[in-house]
C-alpha positions as CSV (number, residue, x, y, z in Angstrom):
1,M,14.0,-4.6,-60.8
2,T,12.6,-5.1,-57.2
3,T,9.3,-6.4,-57.2
4,S,6.1,-4.6,-55.1
5,S,6.1,-7.2,-52.5
6,E,10.1,-6.9,-51.6
7,H,8.9,-3.8,-50.7
8,A,5.8,-4.4,-48.8
9,N,7.1,-6.5,-46.4
10,P,10.9,-5.7,-45.2
11,S,10.0,-7.3,-41.7
12,A,9.7,-10.7,-43.6
13,Q,14.1,-10.5,-43.8
14,A,15.7,-12.9,-41.7
15,E,17.3,-10.8,-38.8
16,P,20.8,-10.9,-37.7
17,A,21.8,-12.8,-34.8
18,G,22.0,-10.2,-32.8
19,L,19.3,-8.5,-32.9
20,N,17.9,-11.6,-32.6
21,L,19.2,-11.7,-29.0
22,Q,18.6,-8.6,-28.2
23,T,14.7,-9.1,-29.1
24,D,15.4,-11.9,-27.3
25,E,16.5,-10.2,-23.8
26,A,14.1,-7.3,-24.5
27,R,11.1,-9.9,-23.9
28,A,13.0,-11.8,-20.9
29,T,13.1,-7.8,-19.1
30,V,9.6,-7.2,-20.1
31,A,8.7,-10.2,-18.9
32,E,10.2,-9.2,-15.3
33,I,9.2,-6.2,-15.2
34,K,6.0,-7.6,-15.4
35,A,6.1,-10.3,-12.7
36,G,7.9,-7.4,-10.5
37,N,4.4,-5.1,-11.5
38,E,2.4,-8.2,-10.1
39,A,4.4,-8.7,-7.2
40,L,4.1,-5.0,-6.3
41,K,0.5,-5.1,-6.8
42,E,-0.6,-7.9,-4.7
43,A,2.0,-6.3,-1.8
44,D,-0.1,-2.9,-2.3
45,L,-3.3,-5.2,-2.0
46,A,-1.9,-6.3,1.4
47,A,-0.6,-3.8,2.6
48,E,-3.8,-1.9,1.7
49,A,-5.5,-4.4,4.0
50,Q,-3.2,-4.1,6.9
51,A,-3.7,-0.1,6.8
52,E,-7.8,-1.1,6.9
53,V,-7.3,-2.7,10.1
54,A,-5.0,-1.0,11.9
55,T,-7.2,1.6,11.8
56,E,-9.9,-0.1,12.6
57,Q,-7.9,-1.1,15.6
58,A,-7.0,2.4,16.5
59,K,-10.1,3.7,16.1
60,Q,-11.6,1.3,19.0
61,L,-8.5,2.0,21.2
62,A,-9.1,5.9,20.9
63,Q,-13.1,5.2,22.3
64,V,-11.6,2.6,24.6
65,T,-9.5,5.6,26.2
66,E,-12.0,7.8,26.2
67,E,-14.1,6.0,28.3
68,V,-11.8,5.2,30.8
69,L,-11.0,8.3,31.0
70,E,-15.0,9.3,31.5
71,E,-14.7,6.6,33.7
72,L,-11.8,8.5,35.8
73,K,-13.0,11.6,35.1
74,E,-16.6,10.5,37.4
75,M,-14.4,8.5,39.6
76,K,-12.6,11.6,40.9
77,E,-15.8,13.8,40.8
78,G,-17.1,11.5,43.2
79,A,-14.4,11.1,45.6
80,N,-14.4,15.0,45.9
81,P,-17.9,17.2,47.6
82,A,-19.4,19.4,45.1
83,G,-17.1,22.7,45.1
84,S,-14.2,21.4,46.7
85,T,-11.1,21.8,44.8
86,G,-9.2,19.1,46.5
87,T,-7.0,20.7,48.6
88,K,-6.9,21.2,52.4
89,A,-7.2,24.5,54.0
90,P,-4.2,25.4,56.4
């Protein structure tokens, strides 16, 4: 006859050696995956920060380019008299 305590906690029985090794390997694999995930999170944050810097630099470059183009346009208009197309008559 079995007692109720034998049925209540079946995990209390000794695990076979092979199962214990598999459990240890699984735990090690989980630890590796967690470490990899953490490294990926850190890399993601670093990439995001770099992207923000690159975006800001691109905005500044676009603004400076626009200013230079405007200055060139003004210089060209100043070099040509009003109504002149810049071409010579034959």
